[in-house]
C-alpha positions as CSV (number, residue, x, y, z in Angstrom):
1,X,170.4,-46.3,141.4
2,X,167.9,-43.9,142.7
3,X,165.7,-40.8,141.4
4,X,166.2,-41.6,137.7
5,X,166.3,-45.6,137.9
6,X,163.5,-47.1,135.9
7,X,161.8,-50.2,138.0
8,X,158.7,-52.2,138.0
9,X,158.6,-53.3,141.8
10,X,157.1,-50.3,143.2
11,X,155.4,-50.4,146.6
12,X,153.1,-47.5,147.9
13,X,152.3,-46.3,151.2
14,X,149.5,-43.6,152.1
15,X,150.9,-40.9,154.3
16,X,148.3,-38.3,154.6
17,X,145.3,-37.0,153.0
18,X,142.8,-34.1,153.1
19,X,139.7,-34.0,150.8
20,X,136.2,-32.5,150.6
21,X,133.4,-32.4,148.3
22,X,129.9,-31.6,147.8
23,X,129.4,-32.5,144.1
24,X,132.6,-30.7,143.2
25,X,135.5,-32.2,145.2
26,X,139.1,-31.2,145.9
27,X,141.9,-33.2,147.7
28,X,145.6,-33.4,148.6
29,X,146.9,-36.8,149.2
30,X,150.5,-37.9,150.1
31,X,152.2,-41.2,149.3
32,X,155.6,-42.8,149.6
33,X,156.9,-44.9,146.5
34,X,159.7,-47.5,147.3
35,X,161.5,-49.7,144.9
36,X,164.0,-52.3,146.0
37,X,165.6,-52.1,142.5
38,X,166.0,-48.5,142.5
39,X,166.7,-48.5,146.2
40,X,165.0,-45.3,146.9
41,X,161.8,-44.0,148.6
42,X,160.3,-40.9,147.3
43,X,157.4,-38.8,148.7
44,X,154.6,-37.5,146.4
45,X,151.6,-35.5,146.6
46,X,148.7,-35.9,144.4
47,X,146.3,-32.7,144.3
48,X,143.6,-32.2,142.1
49,X,139.8,-31.6,141.7
50,X,137.0,-33.8,140.6
51,X,133.7,-35.1,141.9
52,X,132.6,-36.4,145.3
53,X,130.7,-36.2,148.6
54,X,131.9,-35.9,152.0
55,X,135.2,-35.3,153.5
56,X,138.3,-36.9,155.1
57,X,141.3,-35.9,157.0
58,X,143.9,-38.3,158.0
59,X,147.6,-38.4,158.6
60,X,149.0,-41.2,160.5
61,X,149.7,-44.6,159.4
62,X,148.8,-47.7,161.2
63,X,152.2,-49.3,161.3
64,X,151.1,-53.0,162.1
65,X,149.2,-55.2,159.9
66,X,145.6,-55.5,160.6
67,X,144.1,-58.6,159.1
68,X,145.4,-58.7,155.3
69,X,146.0,-54.8,155.5
70,X,149.4,-53.4,156.1
71,X,151.3,-49.9,155.6
72,X,152.6,-51.1,152.0
73,X,150.9,-52.1,148.9
74,X,152.6,-53.7,146.1
75,X,151.4,-52.2,142.7
76,X,151.3,-54.0,139.3
77,X,153.1,-51.7,136.9
78,X,152.0,-51.3,133.3
79,X,155.7,-50.2,132.3
80,X,158.6,-49.6,134.2
81,X,159.0,-46.0,135.7
82,X,161.2,-44.0,137.9
83,X,160.5,-41.4,140.4
84,X,161.8,-38.9,137.8
85,X,159.1,-40.3,135.3
86,X,156.4,-40.1,137.9
87,X,157.1,-36.4,138.8
88,X,154.5,-34.0,137.2
89,X,152.7,-36.7,135.3
90,X,148.9,-37.1,135.3
91,X,147.1,-38.9,138.1
92,X,143.7,-40.0,139.2
93,X,142.6,-41.1,142.6
94,X,139.2,-42.8,143.6
95,X,138.3,-43.4,147.1
96,X,135.6,-44.5,149.5
97,X,136.3,-44.3,153.1
98,X,134.7,-44.0,156.4
99,X,135.8,-43.8,160.1
100,X,136.3,-41.9,163.2
101,X,139.7,-42.3,164.9
102,X,140.3,-45.3,162.9
103,X,139.5,-45.0,159.1
104,X,139.1,-47.7,156.5
105,X,138.7,-47.2,152.9
106,X,139.7,-48.3,149.3
107,X,142.0,-46.0,147.5
108,X,142.6,-46.5,143.8
109,X,145.5,-44.6,142.1
110,X,146.6,-44.3,138.5
111,X,149.5,-42.5,136.8
112,X,150.2,-41.7,133.2
113,X,152.7,-39.7,131.1
114,X,149.9,-37.4,129.8
115,X,146.3,-36.9,130.3
116,X,144.8,-38.3,127.2
117,X,147.5,-41.0,126.9
118,X,146.5,-44.7,126.5
119,X,150.0,-45.3,128.0
120,X,150.0,-45.7,132.0
121,X,152.8,-46.4,134.5
122,X,150.0,-48.0,136.5
123,X,146.4,-47.7,136.6
124,X,143.6,-48.4,139.3
125,X,145.8,-49.9,141.8
126,X,144.1,-50.5,145.3
127,X,146.4,-49.0,148.0
128,X,143.7,-48.5,150.5
129,X,143.2,-49.9,153.9
130,X,143.5,-48.8,157.6
131,X,144.6,-45.2,158.7
132,X,143.8,-42.7,161.5
133,X,141.8,-39.5,161.3
134,X,138.1,-38.7,160.7
135,X,135.4,-38.5,157.9
136,X,133.4,-40.2,155.5
137,X,133.4,-39.7,151.6
138,X,133.5,-40.8,148.3
139,X,135.6,-39.0,145.7
140,X,137.3,-39.1,142.2
141,X,140.1,-36.7,141.9
142,X,142.2,-35.8,138.7
143,X,145.3,-34.0,139.0
144,X,149.2,-34.4,139.0
145,X,151.9,-36.3,140.9
146,X,154.4,-34.1,142.4
147,X,157.7,-35.2,143.9
148,X,158.4,-33.7,147.4
149,X,161.5,-35.3,148.7
150,X,163.5,-38.7,149.2
151,X,162.6,-40.3,152.4
152,X,164.0,-43.3,154.3
153,X,160.4,-44.8,154.9
154,X,160.7,-48.4,153.6
155,X,158.7,-51.6,154.0
156,X,159.5,-54.0,156.8
157,X,160.3,-57.6,156.2
158,X,156.6,-58.5,156.2
159,X,155.3,-55.9,153.7
160,X,151.7,-56.9,152.8
161,X,150.4,-56.7,149.4
162,X,147.4,-54.6,150.8
163,X,147.5,-51.0,151.9
164,X,147.0,-48.5,154.6
165,X,145.3,-45.3,153.8
166,X,141.7,-44.9,154.0
């Protein structure tokens, strides 16, 4: 159980983001990935460049559920993967968000072993919802998933199938 355990029951929680763009965009996004099967939560950052307009900075989760949105999103996996597999693999993030104080947005994430691979661990999974911060923007960022550390952040008993990070 742990870092090298493959699973397909991953849940994702957006932790923080900072991004800006004016045609060319760049961003840094932080997520926690939790699997009950692997009994582990790993913190990852997705950083990269792409296209977009606007900007966004957020960093605090809204811990309670707001309507159908909660801090954790279950993702549909195309194939089982471990935190070790996810580390240093290709990633894409597409987002559209707006807010001042309380942000709301859609955030779609993808991960694949290689950039031009038809094989993906997961693709276009919406992990968006509510967060705190400020900004308005729309971006598509391509980069890599990078492991940061093991955390003890885990979903509560009422983990939602929607997301949190705007």
